[in-house]
C-alpha positions as a Markdown table, in Angstrom:
| # | Residue | x | y | z |
|---|---|---|---|---|
| 1 | Met | 20.5 | 8.3 | -0.2 |
| 2 | Ala | 17.7 | 9.8 | -2.3 |
| 3 | Glu | 14.4 | 8.0 | -2.2 |
| 4 | Arg | 13.5 | 6.2 | -5.3 |
| 5 | Val | 10.3 | 6.6 | -7.3 |
| 6 | Leu | 9.2 | 4.3 | -10.1 |
| 7 | Leu | 6.9 | 6.0 | -12.7 |
| 8 | Val | 4.8 | 3.7 | -14.9 |
| 9 | Asp | 2.8 | 5.3 | -17.8 |
| 10 | Asp | 2.7 | 4.7 | -21.5 |
| 11 | Glu | 2.4 | 8.5 | -22.2 |
| 12 | Arg | 6.0 | 9.6 | -22.4 |
| 13 | Asp | 5.1 | 13.3 | -22.0 |
| 14 | Val | 3.3 | 12.5 | -18.7 |
| 15 | Val | 6.2 | 10.5 | -17.5 |
| 16 | Ala | 8.6 | 13.4 | -18.3 |
| 17 | Phe | 6.3 | 15.9 | -16.6 |
| 18 | Met | 6.3 | 13.8 | -13.4 |
| 19 | Arg | 10.0 | 12.9 | -13.6 |
| 20 | Asp | 11.1 | 16.5 | -13.9 |
| 21 | Ala | 8.9 | 17.5 | -10.9 |
| 22 | Leu | 10.2 | 14.8 | -8.7 |
| 23 | Glu | 13.9 | 15.2 | -9.7 |
| 24 | Asp | 13.5 | 18.9 | -8.8 |
| 25 | Glu | 12.7 | 17.7 | -5.3 |
| 26 | Gly | 15.8 | 15.5 | -5.1 |
| 27 | Tyr | 14.2 | 12.1 | -5.7 |
| 28 | Glu | 15.8 | 9.4 | -7.8 |
| 29 | Val | 13.3 | 8.5 | -10.6 |
| 30 | Leu | 13.0 | 5.3 | -12.5 |
| 31 | Cys | 10.8 | 5.3 | -15.7 |
| 32 | Ala | 8.8 | 2.5 | -17.3 |
| 33 | Tyr | 6.3 | 2.7 | -20.2 |
| 34 | Gly | 4.6 | -0.6 | -19.7 |
| 35 | Gly | 4.1 | -3.5 | -17.4 |
| 36 | Glu | 7.0 | -5.6 | -18.4 |
| 37 | Glu | 9.5 | -2.7 | -18.1 |
| 38 | Ala | 8.1 | -1.9 | -14.7 |
| 39 | Leu | 8.5 | -5.4 | -13.4 |
| 40 | Ala | 12.0 | -5.5 | -14.7 |
| 41 | Leu | 12.8 | -2.5 | -12.5 |
| 42 | Leu | 11.4 | -3.9 | -9.3 |
| 43 | Pro | 14.8 | -5.4 | -8.2 |
| 44 | Arg | 16.0 | -1.8 | -7.8 |
| 45 | Lys | 13.5 | -1.6 | -4.9 |
| 46 | Pro | 11.6 | 1.6 | -5.4 |
| 47 | Asp | 10.3 | 3.4 | -2.3 |
| 48 | Val | 7.0 | 4.3 | -4.0 |
| 49 | Val | 5.4 | 3.4 | -7.3 |
| 50 | Val | 3.3 | 5.8 | -9.4 |
| 51 | Leu | 1.1 | 3.8 | -11.8 |
| 52 | Asp | -1.3 | 4.6 | -14.6 |
| 53 | Val | -4.4 | 2.5 | -15.2 |
| 54 | Met | -4.9 | 2.5 | -18.9 |
| 55 | Met | -1.9 | 1.1 | -20.6 |
| 56 | Pro | -1.6 | -1.3 | -23.6 |
| 57 | Gly | -1.0 | -5.0 | -22.7 |
| 58 | Met | -1.0 | -5.3 | -18.9 |
| 59 | Asp | -3.2 | -2.6 | -17.5 |
| 60 | Gly | -2.5 | -0.9 | -14.2 |
| 61 | Tyr | -4.7 | -3.1 | -12.1 |
| 62 | Ala | -3.0 | -6.3 | -13.2 |
| 63 | Leu | 0.4 | -4.7 | -12.9 |
| 64 | Cys | -0.4 | -3.6 | -9.3 |
| 65 | Glu | -1.3 | -7.1 | -8.4 |
| 66 | Ala | 1.9 | -8.4 | -9.9 |
| 67 | Ile | 4.0 | -5.8 | -8.1 |
| 68 | Arg | 2.3 | -6.8 | -4.8 |
| 69 | Glu | 3.7 | -10.3 | -5.2 |
| 70 | Ser | 7.1 | -9.1 | -4.3 |
| 71 | Ala | 6.9 | -5.5 | -3.0 |
| 72 | Ser | 5.1 | -3.7 | -0.2 |
| 73 | Cys | 6.0 | -0.1 | -1.0 |
| 74 | Pro | 3.2 | 2.4 | -1.5 |
| 75 | Ile | 1.5 | 2.4 | -4.9 |
| 76 | Leu | -0.2 | 5.6 | -6.1 |
| 77 | Phe | -2.5 | 5.3 | -9.1 |
| 78 | Val | -2.8 | 8.2 | -11.5 |
| 79 | Ser | -5.5 | 8.0 | -14.0 |
| 80 | Ala | -8.1 | 9.9 | -16.1 |
| 81 | Arg | -10.7 | 7.3 | -14.9 |
| 82 | Arg | -12.5 | 9.0 | -12.1 |
| 83 | Ser | -15.5 | 6.9 | -11.1 |
| 84 | Glu | -15.9 | 5.4 | -7.6 |
| 85 | Glu | -15.7 | 2.0 | -9.1 |
| 86 | Asp | -12.3 | 2.7 | -10.7 |
| 87 | Arg | -11.0 | 4.0 | -7.4 |
| 88 | Val | -12.2 | 1.1 | -5.4 |
| 89 | Arg | -10.8 | -1.3 | -8.0 |
| 90 | Gly | -7.4 | 0.3 | -7.7 |
| 91 | Leu | -7.4 | 0.0 | -3.9 |
| 92 | Met | -8.6 | -3.6 | -4.0 |
| 93 | Ala | -5.8 | -4.4 | -6.5 |
| 94 | Gly | -3.3 | -3.4 | -3.8 |
| 95 | Gly | -3.0 | 0.4 | -4.4 |
| 96 | Asp | -2.7 | 2.8 | -1.6 |
| 97 | Asp | -3.9 | 6.0 | -3.2 |
| 98 | Tyr | -5.6 | 7.2 | -6.4 |
| 99 | Leu | -5.1 | 10.6 | -8.0 |
| 100 | Val | -7.2 | 11.7 | -10.9 |
| 101 | Lys | -5.7 | 13.2 | -14.1 |
| 102 | Pro | -5.2 | 16.1 | -14.7 |
| 103 | Phe | -3.7 | 16.9 | -11.3 |
| 104 | Gly | -1.6 | 19.8 | -10.0 |
| 105 | Leu | 2.1 | 19.3 | -9.3 |
| 106 | Arg | 1.7 | 20.5 | -5.8 |
| 107 | Glu | -0.8 | 17.9 | -4.9 |
| 108 | Phe | 1.2 | 15.2 | -6.7 |
| 109 | Lys | 4.4 | 16.0 | -4.9 |
| 110 | Thr | 2.6 | 16.3 | -1.6 |
| 111 | Arg | 1.1 | 12.9 | -1.9 |
| 112 | Ile | 4.4 | 11.3 | -2.8 |
| 113 | Tyr | 6.0 | 13.1 | 0.2 |
| 114 | Ala | 3.2 | 12.0 | 2.5 |
| 115 | His | 3.5 | 8.3 | 1.6 |
| 116 | Leu | 7.2 | 8.3 | 2.1 |
| 117 | Arg | 7.0 | 10.2 | 5.4 |
| 118 | Arg | 4.5 | 7.7 | 6.7 |
| 119 | Glu | 6.8 | 4.8 | 5.7 |
| 120 | Lys | 9.7 | 6.5 | 7.5 |
| 121 | Arg | 7.6 | 7.2 | 10.6 |
| 122 | Glu | 6.4 | 3.6 | 10.8 |
| 123 | Arg | 9.9 | 2.2 | 10.4 |
| 124 | Ala | 11.2 | 4.5 | 13.2 |
| 125 | Ala | 8.3 | 3.9 | 15.6 |
| 126 | Ala | 7.8 | 0.2 | 14.9 |
| 127 | Asp | 11.3 | -1.3 | 15.3 |
| 128 | Arg | 9.9 | -4.4 | 16.8 |
| 129 | Phe | 9.5 | -8.1 | 16.2 |
| 130 | Leu | 6.2 | -9.5 | 17.4 |
| 131 | Arg | 5.4 | -13.2 | 17.8 |
| 132 | Phe | 2.0 | -14.8 | 18.5 |
| 133 | Gly | 2.3 | -18.6 | 18.4 |
| 134 | Gln | 3.2 | -19.4 | 14.8 |
| 135 | Leu | 2.6 | -15.9 | 13.6 |
| 136 | Ala | 5.6 | -13.6 | 13.5 |
| 137 | Ile | 5.5 | -9.9 | 12.5 |
| 138 | Asp | 8.7 | -8.2 | 11.6 |
| 139 | Ala | 7.7 | -4.5 | 12.1 |
| 140 | Lys | 11.1 | -3.2 | 10.9 |
| 141 | Gly | 11.3 | -5.4 | 7.8 |
| 142 | Arg | 7.6 | -5.2 | 7.2 |
| 143 | Glu | 7.3 | -9.0 | 6.8 |
| 144 | Val | 4.8 | -11.5 | 8.1 |
| 145 | Lys | 5.4 | -15.2 | 8.6 |
| 146 | Val | 3.4 | -18.1 | 9.8 |
| 147 | Gly | 6.0 | -20.7 | 10.8 |
| 148 | Glu | 8.5 | -20.6 | 8.0 |
| 149 | Arg | 6.0 | -19.5 | 5.4 |
| 150 | Asn | 6.0 | -15.9 | 4.2 |
| 151 | Val | 2.6 | -14.2 | 4.1 |
| 152 | Pro | 2.7 | -11.4 | 1.5 |
| 153 | Met | 0.8 | -8.3 | 2.6 |
| 154 | Thr | 0.1 | -5.0 | 0.8 |
| 155 | Ala | 1.4 | -1.9 | 2.6 |
| 156 | Arg | -2.1 | -1.1 | 3.9 |
| 157 | Glu | -2.8 | -4.6 | 5.0 |
| 158 | Phe | 0.5 | -4.7 | 6.9 |
| 159 | Asp | -0.2 | -1.3 | 8.5 |
| 160 | Ile | -3.6 | -2.5 | 9.8 |
| 161 | Leu | -2.2 | -5.8 | 11.0 |
| 162 | Leu | 0.7 | -4.0 | 12.8 |
| 163 | Leu | -1.6 | -1.4 | 14.3 |
| 164 | Leu | -3.8 | -4.0 | 15.9 |
| 165 | Ala | -0.9 | -6.2 | 17.0 |
| 166 | Leu | 0.8 | -3.3 | 18.7 |
| 167 | His | -2.3 | -2.7 | 20.8 |
| 168 | Pro | -3.6 | -6.1 | 21.9 |
| 169 | Ser | -7.2 | -6.1 | 23.3 |
| 170 | Gln | -7.8 | -2.5 | 22.3 |
| 171 | Ala | -10.9 | -2.0 | 20.2 |
| 172 | Phe | -10.4 | 0.3 | 17.2 |
| 173 | Ala | -13.3 | 1.8 | 15.3 |
| 174 | Arg | -13.2 | 1.4 | 11.5 |
| 175 | Glu | -13.2 | 5.1 | 11.2 |
| 176 | Asp | -10.2 | 5.4 | 13.6 |
| 177 | Ile | -8.3 | 2.8 | 11.6 |
| 178 | Tyr | -9.0 | 4.6 | 8.4 |
| 179 | Glu | -7.8 | 7.9 | 9.7 |
| 180 | Arg | -4.6 | 6.4 | 11.2 |
| 181 | Ile | -3.7 | 4.4 | 8.1 |
| 182 | Trp | -5.0 | 6.5 | 5.2 |
| 183 | Gly | -4.8 | 9.9 | 6.8 |
| 184 | Leu | -7.4 | 12.6 | 7.5 |
| 185 | Glu | -7.3 | 14.0 | 4.0 |
| 186 | Ala | -7.8 | 10.6 | 2.2 |
| 187 | Asp | -10.6 | 10.4 | -0.3 |
| 188 | Gly | -12.5 | 7.3 | 0.8 |
| 189 | Asp | -14.4 | 5.8 | 3.7 |
| 190 | Ser | -14.1 | 3.2 | 6.4 |
| 191 | Ala | -15.7 | 0.5 | 4.2 |
| 192 | Thr | -12.2 | 0.2 | 2.7 |
| 193 | Val | -11.0 | -1.0 | 6.1 |
| 194 | Thr | -13.5 | -3.9 | 6.1 |
| 195 | Glu | -12.2 | -5.1 | 2.7 |
| 196 | His | -8.6 | -4.9 | 3.8 |
| 197 | Val | -9.3 | -6.8 | 7.0 |
| 198 | Lys | -11.0 | -9.5 | 5.0 |
| 199 | Lys | -7.9 | -9.9 | 2.9 |
| 200 | Val | -5.6 | -10.0 | 5.9 |
| 201 | Arg | -7.8 | -12.7 | 7.5 |
| 202 | Ala | -7.9 | -14.8 | 4.4 |
| 203 | Lys | -4.1 | -14.7 | 3.9 |
| 204 | Leu | -3.4 | -15.7 | 7.5 |
| 205 | Ala | -6.1 | -18.4 | 7.4 |
| 206 | Ala | -4.5 | -19.8 | 4.1 |
| 207 | Ala | -1.1 | -20.0 | 5.9 |
| 208 | Glu | -2.5 | -21.4 | 9.1 |
| 209 | Pro | -6.1 | -22.9 | 8.8 |
| 210 | Gly | -8.3 | -21.7 | 11.6 |
| 211 | Ser | -6.1 | -18.8 | 12.4 |
| 212 | Asn | -7.9 | -15.5 | 13.0 |
| 213 | Pro | -6.0 | -13.1 | 15.3 |
| 214 | Ile | -8.3 | -10.1 | 14.3 |
| 215 | Gly | -11.5 | -10.2 | 16.2 |
| 216 | Thr | -14.7 | -8.2 | 15.3 |
| 217 | Val | -16.1 | -5.9 | 17.8 |
| 218 | Trp | -19.7 | -5.7 | 16.6 |
| 219 | Gly | -20.9 | -2.2 | 16.0 |
| 220 | Val | -17.5 | -0.8 | 16.5 |
| 221 | Gly | -14.6 | -2.3 | 14.5 |
| 222 | Tyr | -11.8 | -4.7 | 15.3 |
| 223 | Arg | -9.2 | -5.7 | 18.0 |
| 224 | Trp | -6.3 | -8.1 | 18.2 |
| 225 | Gln | -7.2 | -11.3 | 19.9 |
| 226 | Ala | -4.2 | -13.5 | 19.3 |
């Protein structure tokens, strides 16, 4: 079955440009030209979402947060906004990558392929169900539960949680986590890891007060301590 890509951009010519390029590679492509259209297509379970920032009505950041309430697939922002603040805001909203317009087709298709390849590799390598007290991690289904309560995680948050849980007591430097999760060619730095870990801790603590399975190794990074 062809992998499914959801394109969201109010510029129809840009959507057509991306759609044609992806269909040439054999992907199934869903197209939306605004936030409401995109949310209506989520039940079709896209494998990756490509999302513009500047759209009328619901902007890309707000839409990304809304998507994250029900989906953990990779989200790639494509935007003419190129400042560091814009990139950080996109990642903090739940995005996994940020590509500045105008971009080349080769890079665009390579990034889509890389995200989908990473998802496949993780599913194949992490066919495990981990349990730590009330905390349960379904590595295959990419779900986290505390007791009977689902704990929503973004793709990056889940990746970090799973990486640490699969290697209990092993200390990981922030730079090592960043390279493993984002890739060697990612345009960012290890400070992003700190922000993602804060979010993971907050979500787990909200589900189970006092819970903190991710310990800080001062001057190094983090390790699993559950």
